[in-house]
C-alpha positions as CSV (number, residue, x, y, z in Angstrom):
1,M,173.3,-7.4,-169.8
2,T,175.7,-5.7,-172.1
3,P,174.6,-2.8,-174.3
4,K,175.1,-5.1,-177.3
5,E,172.6,-7.7,-176.0
6,I,170.1,-5.0,-175.0
7,M,170.3,-3.4,-178.5
8,G,169.9,-6.8,-180.0
9,K,166.7,-7.3,-178.0
10,V,165.5,-3.8,-179.1
11,L,166.2,-4.7,-182.7
12,E,164.4,-8.1,-182.4
13,E,161.3,-6.4,-181.0
14,T,161.4,-3.9,-183.8
15,Y,161.4,-6.7,-186.4
16,I,158.5,-8.3,-184.6
17,L,156.7,-4.9,-184.7
18,S,157.4,-4.6,-188.4
19,S,156.0,-8.0,-189.1
20,A,152.9,-7.3,-187.0
21,L,152.2,-4.1,-188.9
22,E,152.6,-5.9,-192.2
23,V,149.9,-8.4,-191.3
24,K,147.8,-5.8,-189.6
25,D,147.8,-7.4,-186.1
26,I,147.2,-4.6,-183.6
27,D,147.6,-6.8,-180.5
28,M,150.9,-8.2,-181.5
29,A,152.1,-4.7,-182.6
30,L,151.2,-3.2,-179.2
31,G,152.9,-6.0,-177.3
32,A,156.1,-5.6,-179.3
33,L,156.0,-1.8,-178.8
34,N,155.6,-2.2,-175.0
35,R,158.4,-4.8,-174.8
36,R,160.6,-2.6,-177.1
37,D,160.0,0.4,-174.9
38,E,161.1,-1.5,-171.8
39,W,164.4,-2.6,-173.6
40,I,165.0,1.0,-174.7
41,Q,164.5,2.3,-171.2
42,M,166.9,-0.3,-169.9
43,F,169.5,0.7,-172.6
44,N,169.1,4.4,-171.7
45,A,169.3,3.7,-167.9
46,R,172.8,2.4,-168.1
47,E,175.1,5.1,-166.8
48,S,178.4,4.1,-168.2
49,Q,177.7,2.8,-171.6
50,D,180.6,1.7,-173.6
51,I,179.3,2.0,-177.1
52,D,181.5,0.1,-179.4
53,V,181.3,-0.3,-183.2
54,E,179.0,-3.3,-183.0
55,V,176.5,-1.4,-180.8
56,E,176.6,1.5,-183.2
57,V,175.9,-0.8,-186.1
58,L,172.9,-2.1,-184.2
59,I,171.7,1.4,-183.4
60,K,171.9,2.3,-187.2
61,K,169.9,-0.8,-188.1
62,F,167.4,0.1,-185.4
63,D,167.0,3.6,-186.8
64,E,166.4,2.3,-190.3
65,E,163.9,-0.3,-189.2
66,N,162.2,2.2,-186.9
67,K,161.7,4.6,-189.8
68,A,160.1,1.8,-191.8
69,C,157.9,0.9,-188.8
70,I,156.7,4.6,-188.5
71,E,155.7,4.6,-192.2
72,K,153.9,1.3,-191.8
73,M,152.1,2.6,-188.7
74,G,150.9,5.6,-190.7
75,E,149.6,3.4,-193.4
76,F,147.9,1.1,-190.8
77,K,146.4,4.1,-189.1
78,S,144.9,5.4,-192.4
79,V,143.4,1.9,-193.1
80,M,142.0,1.7,-189.6
81,E,140.4,5.2,-189.9
82,S,138.8,4.4,-193.2
83,E,137.3,1.2,-191.8
84,L,136.1,3.1,-188.8
85,Y,134.4,5.8,-190.9
86,Q,132.8,3.1,-193.0
87,V,131.4,1.3,-189.9
88,K,130.1,4.6,-188.5
89,A,128.3,5.3,-191.8
90,E,126.7,1.9,-191.9
91,K,125.7,2.2,-188.2
92,T,124.1,5.6,-188.9
93,K,122.1,4.1,-191.8
94,T,121.0,1.2,-189.8
95,L,119.8,3.4,-186.9
96,K,117.9,5.6,-189.3
97,K,116.2,2.6,-190.9
98,Q,115.4,1.1,-187.5
99,K,113.8,4.4,-186.4
100,V,111.6,4.6,-189.5
101,H,110.7,1.0,-189.0
102,D,109.8,1.5,-185.4
103,S,107.7,4.6,-186.1
104,Y,105.7,2.8,-188.8
105,S,105.3,-0.5,-187.0
106,N,103.7,1.0,-183.9
107,P,101.5,4.0,-184.7
108,Y,100.2,4.3,-181.2
109,T,103.5,5.5,-179.7
110,G,103.5,8.8,-181.6
111,G,105.0,7.4,-184.7
112,L,104.3,8.5,-188.3
113,G,101.9,5.6,-189.0
114,T,98.2,5.9,-188.6
115,S,95.5,3.4,-187.7
116,F,94.9,3.1,-191.4
117,D,98.4,1.6,-191.8
118,L,97.3,-1.2,-189.4
119,K,94.5,-2.2,-191.7
120,K,96.8,-2.8,-194.7
């Protein structure tokens, strides 16, 4: 493949990555990242690269789109972290409520309840 075709594939995968980040689809984004890395490695592995004007234009487009993807990844990461912390907080509350429930529901296992609670 020519360098122009390879850079075209890199740019195509970058557009897919950008779209995946916009819709917050992590699986599609990771797939696009992996494929894009393979194309970039293929581009870098070519020993005698004849970089012409068309390839330079594609590289500039890639740089611009890559910067936008990095910003989108940062935003996506912050959204995912906030959701993760929210889930952790809810899980902690649920576990505490379950522990209190268990301790009062069976007083004979060393819980806080007494036999008086059973007569209620």
